[in-house]
C-alpha positions in Angstrom: -20.9 -26.9 -55.0 -19.2 -23.5 -54.7 -19.4 -21.8 -51.4 -18.7 -18.3 -50.2 -18.1 -17.6 -46.5 -19.2 -14.2 -45.3 -19.7 -12.7 -41.9 -23.3 -11.5 -41.5 -24.9 -10.1 -38.4 -27.7 -12.4 -37.1 -30.3 -9.6 -37.3 -29.6 -9.1 -41.0 -29.7 -12.8 -41.6 -33.1 -13.1 -39.8 -34.6 -10.2 -41.9 -33.4 -11.9 -45.1 -34.8 -15.2 -44.0 -38.2 -13.7 -43.1 -38.4 -11.8 -46.3 -37.5 -14.7 -48.6 -39.9 -17.0 -46.7 -42.8 -14.6 -47.0 -42.0 -14.3 -50.7 -41.9 -18.0 -51.2 -45.2 -18.5 -49.4 -47.1 -16.7 -52.1 -45.4 -18.6 -55.0 -45.4 -22.0 -56.6 -45.4 -25.2 -54.5 -41.7 -26.0 -55.3 -40.6 -22.6 -53.9 -42.8 -23.2 -50.8 -41.1 -26.5 -50.2 -37.7 -25.0 -50.7 -38.5 -22.2 -48.2 -39.7 -24.7 -45.6 -36.4 -26.6 -46.0 -34.4 -23.4 -45.4 -36.4 -22.6 -42.3 -35.8 -26.2 -41.0 -32.1 -25.8 -41.7 -31.6 -22.4 -40.1 -34.1 -22.7 -37.3 -31.5 -22.8 -34.5 -30.1 -19.4 -35.7 -33.3 -17.5 -35.1 -34.1 -15.8 -31.9 -37.2 -16.8 -29.8 -39.1 -13.7 -30.9 -38.6 -14.6 -34.6 -39.8 -18.2 -34.0 -43.2 -17.1 -32.8 
């Protein structure tokens, strides 16, 4: 798998994650499961206010 390493402020990452998760929640089930997997993977990077 090809990887690209970038520096991204946590606030920008959180906005991206929230937007993509909201988008996936309204789509097909395979996109929903993919979104849930991403949330599980990056949960520790979110602030407490984002986790609510």
